[in-house]
C-alpha positions in Angstrom: 11.9 23.9 -16.2 12.9 20.4 -15.1 13.6 17.7 -17.7 10.9 15.4 -18.9 11.2 11.7 -18.3 11.0 9.8 -21.6 9.2 7.0 -19.9 6.3 9.4 -19.2 6.3 10.4 -22.9 6.0 6.8 -23.8 3.3 6.2 -21.2 1.2 9.0 -22.7 1.8 7.9 -26.3 0.7 4.4 -25.5 -2.4 5.5 -23.7 -5.9 5.5 -25.4 -6.7 8.4 -27.5 -9.2 10.0 -25.1 -6.5 9.7 -22.3 -3.7 11.5 -24.0 -5.0 15.1 -23.8 -6.0 14.5 -20.1 -2.5 13.2 -19.2 -0.8 15.9 -21.2 -2.9 18.7 -19.5 -2.1 17.3 -16.0 1.6 17.1 -16.9 1.8 20.6 -18.3 -0.1 22.0 -15.3 2.2 20.3 -12.8 5.3 21.6 -14.7 3.9 25.2 -15.0 3.0 25.2 -11.2 6.2 23.5 -10.0 9.1 24.1 -12.4 11.5 22.0 -10.3 9.2 19.0 -10.3 10.9 15.6 -10.9 9.0 13.1 -13.2 9.4 9.5 -12.5 7.5 6.1 -12.9 6.2 4.3 -9.9 4.0 1.3 -9.9 4.2 1.6 -13.8 2.4 5.0 -13.7 3.8 8.6 -14.0 4.4 10.4 -10.8 5.6 13.9 -9.9 7.9 14.4 -7.0 8.9 17.6 -5.2 10.8 16.9 -2.0 9.0 13.6 -1.9 6.0 12.1 -3.7 3.5 14.8 -4.7 1.0 13.3 -7.1 0.6 10.6 -9.8 -1.6 10.1 -12.8 -2.8 7.0 -14.6 -4.7 5.9 -17.7 -7.2 3.0 -17.6 -9.3 1.4 -20.3 -12.1 4.0 -20.1 -10.9 6.7 -17.7 -7.9 8.5 -16.2 -7.1 9.4 -12.6 -5.1 11.9 -10.7 -4.1 11.1 -7.1 -2.3 13.3 -4.6 -0.2 11.5 -2.0 -1.4 13.8 0.8 -4.9 14.4 -0.4 -6.3 14.2 3.1 -4.5 17.4 4.0 -5.5 19.3 0.8 -8.8 21.2 1.0 -11.2 20.3 -1.8 -9.8 16.8 -2.5 -11.4 13.5 -1.6 -9.1 11.5 0.6 -7.2 8.5 -0.8 -8.3 5.0 -0.1 -4.8 3.7 -0.7 -2.3 6.6 -0.9 -2.9 7.8 -4.4 -3.0 4.3 -6.0 -6.8 4.3 -6.2 -8.1 3.9 -9.8 -10.5 6.7 -9.0 -7.8 9.1 -7.8 -9.0 12.2 -5.9 -10.9 13.8 -8.7 -13.1 10.8 -9.8 -13.1 9.2 -13.2 -11.7 11.5 -15.8 -12.9 10.8 -19.3 -12.1 14.2 -20.9 -10.1 17.4 -20.0 -13.5 18.9 -19.1 -13.7 16.5 -16.1 -10.6 18.2 -14.6 -11.1 21.2 -12.3 -10.2 24.6 -13.9 -6.4 25.0 -14.3 -6.3 27.6 -11.5 -7.9 25.2 -9.1 -5.7 22.3 -10.2 -2.7 24.5 -9.8 -3.9 25.3 -6.2 -3.9 21.6 -5.3 -0.4 21.3 -6.7 0.9 24.3 -4.8 -0.6 22.9 -1.6 1.0 19.5 -2.2 4.3 21.3 -2.8 3.9 23.3 0.5 3.2 20.1 2.5 6.3 18.4 1.1 8.4 21.6 1.6 7.4 21.8 5.2 7.7 18.0 5.8 4.1 17.6 6.8 2.9 14.1 6.6 -0.5 12.4 6.8 -1.1 10.8 10.2 -1.6 7.0 9.8 -4.2 5.4 12.0 -2.7 3.1 14.5 -3.6 -0.5 13.9 -5.1 -2.2 16.9 -3.3 -5.4 17.9 -4.8 -8.7 16.8 -6.6 -10.6 19.4 -4.7 -13.6 20.8 -5.3 -16.7 18.7 -7.1 -19.5 20.4 -5.0 -22.6 20.9 -6.7 -25.6 19.4 -7.6 -28.3 22.0 -5.3 -30.9 20.3 -2.3 -28.6 20.6 -3.2 -27.6 24.1 -3.3 -31.3 25.1 0.0 -32.1 23.4 1.7 -29.1 25.0 0.4 -30.1 28.4 2.3 -33.4 28.0 5.5 -31.7 27.1 6.6 -29.1 29.7 9.6 -27.7 27.8 7.5 -27.1 24.6 4.7 -25.6 26.6 7.1 -23.2 28.4 8.7 -22.1 25.1 5.3 -21.8 23.4 4.0 -19.6 26.2 7.1 -17.4 26.0 6.8 -16.9 22.2 5.5 -13.6 21.0 1.8 -13.7 20.1 2.7 -13.6 16.3 4.8 -16.7 16.6 2.1 -18.6 18.4 -0.5 -17.5 15.9 1.6 -18.8 13.0 1.6 -22.3 14.5 -2.1 -22.1 15.5 -3.1 -21.0 12.0 -1.0 -23.7 10.4 -2.7 -26.4 12.4 -6.2 -24.9 11.8 -5.6 -24.9 8.0 -5.3 -28.7 8.0 -8.2 -30.2 6.2 -7.8 -33.8 7.4 -7.5 -35.1 10.9 -4.3 -37.0 10.1 -2.7 -33.9 8.7 -3.8 -31.9 11.8 -2.3 -34.6 14.1 1.0 -34.5 12.2 1.1 -30.8 12.4 0.5 -30.8 16.2 3.3 -33.3 16.7 5.6 -31.3 14.4 4.7 -28.1 16.3 5.6 -29.6 19.7 8.9 -30.9 18.3 9.9 -27.5 16.7 8.7 -25.5 19.7 10.7 -27.6 22.1 13.8 -26.7 20.1 12.7 -23.0 20.3 12.0 -22.8 16.5 9.5 -20.4 15.0 7.0 -21.9 12.5 9.0 -20.7 9.4 12.4 -21.3 11.0 13.7 -22.9 7.7 13.4 -19.6 5.9 15.0 -17.3 8.5 
């Protein structure tokens, strides 16, 4: 049996009365199913690791949650909306031990999470589609047209660098501020500087 993390003991002890038996039952089931589990605290909540993150539990004001890191690959579990950090977890709002699945079913989820980690199977992350090219404001386009070097550098910048300048100009509330930012952009771009060059 792996050692217990005293921070998890403290977390359970500080939780609301209704939550303590729920958290204790989850903890005991995890340890009984996976004797080599490692307890830890992540995002200020108890987590259980076995060759990587396996699951985590949390207590809230009126419910508890249990989330599995690879829930999308475990039959019978609802997928995560944010990798186990969802306040609903994968089993919904738990207000008593009766809201948990039978111990045998819960142990099955834990064994499947162990297997996935043992075999190094990960959840495929959807590829993000690239952002559309930001539209150059007319004032900036006109200013760059008058400054060939700045225009050449601006056009050669990656889309993300151009977007930073475009958004900075667009955020200006007043015309004077906008004009100042356009002039500053042309100056910095001519020197080959990114928008946040001071912080690089």
